[in-house]
N, C-alpha and C positions, 0 to 999 in steps of 0.2 A: 288891542283890541280886548279888553276886559270879558271875562268870561262871567254869566249869570250865576247868581248862587242859588239860584231854584228854577224850574220852569216855568215858563210866561203862566200869569194868572187864567185859569180856566182851561187850559191846554187840556189836560187829563179830561175834563167833561166834555170839553169839543171832542176828542176822540172817542169818548163814548157813546155820545148823541152820533157822531159820524158812523158808527158801528150799528148802532140800531137801527139807523134810518136805512142804511145800506141792507141789513137784514129783512129788515119789514119791505123796502124797495125790492128785493132779489123775490122774496116770495110772491109778492101782489103780480109782479111780471112774469112768474113764471108760467111756461105753457102747458106743464103737467104737473097735478100732485106730486107724483113721485120725485119728482127733480126738485119741488118747492121743500119737500123733506128731507133730501139728502145734506147734512151740515157741510161736507167737503165741498159744496158748489161755490162757497163764499171763502174757503180757505185760502191764504195767503196772507202778502204782507201788503200794507195799508198805510198809505201816508196820509198825514194830514194837511188840509188844504194851504198851512202857512208854510210847509216845509221845514217846520222845527221838529217832529219826529213821526216815528211809524212803530205801528203794532202787527203781530201776525196772529191772524185767526187760524184757529186750526180744532179740528175736532177733537172734544173731549167727552168719551162715551158717545151717546147718539145727541149731542148739543153740540154747541160751538163755545170757544174760551178765545180769549185775546190777551196777548201779554207784551207790553212796551219791549220793543228787541234795538230801538236806535233813537237815539236822539242828537240833534244838530250840536246841540251845545250840552256834551254829559258831565262837565267836569265843572267846580266851582272855582272860585276866585284863586284858593288855594290849589288848584289842580288833583282835587279828590271827587271821586264820583259824587254824583247829587244822591239825597237821599230824601226819602219820603216824609219829608219833616213837617207839612202841613197837615198830615194826619191827625184828627183829632184823637185817636189812640196811641198815647204817648208812647207805648209799648213797639210800637209799628213804626215809628220816626226814623228808626236808622235804617231801615230797608233801601236798600239801593232802587232807584228809580228804572234804572235798565234792568229787565228782567220780571220786573213788577206784572203782575196778573191784575190787569184792571177790568175785564169782562170773563163772565162765568154762566153756565149756563144757559146761554142764548139759544132760542129754539124758533125757527121762523114760526109767522102765525095762520 
């Protein structure tokens, strides 16, 4: 079975959107204002709906941040870790996808 040379198109955007929706939904359904304002309530490991990867949401100060911690196919065809090669900033294209912080400074509504 051949390894993909990069993550599926749109995967990172799908995870970002999913995380924002989860945070918004959590704050909207919370029974108390204090509970909705506590970043740690959504902390944990979240898998995308396709099972291609996972992010870890964790407090960063009084907000939430998320980083990619697992990919179903983390290696390219040569057996090397996938990198952020689709980043429009050429200086960031050598960053490994696993460990990449993709969400920062999230806060409930």
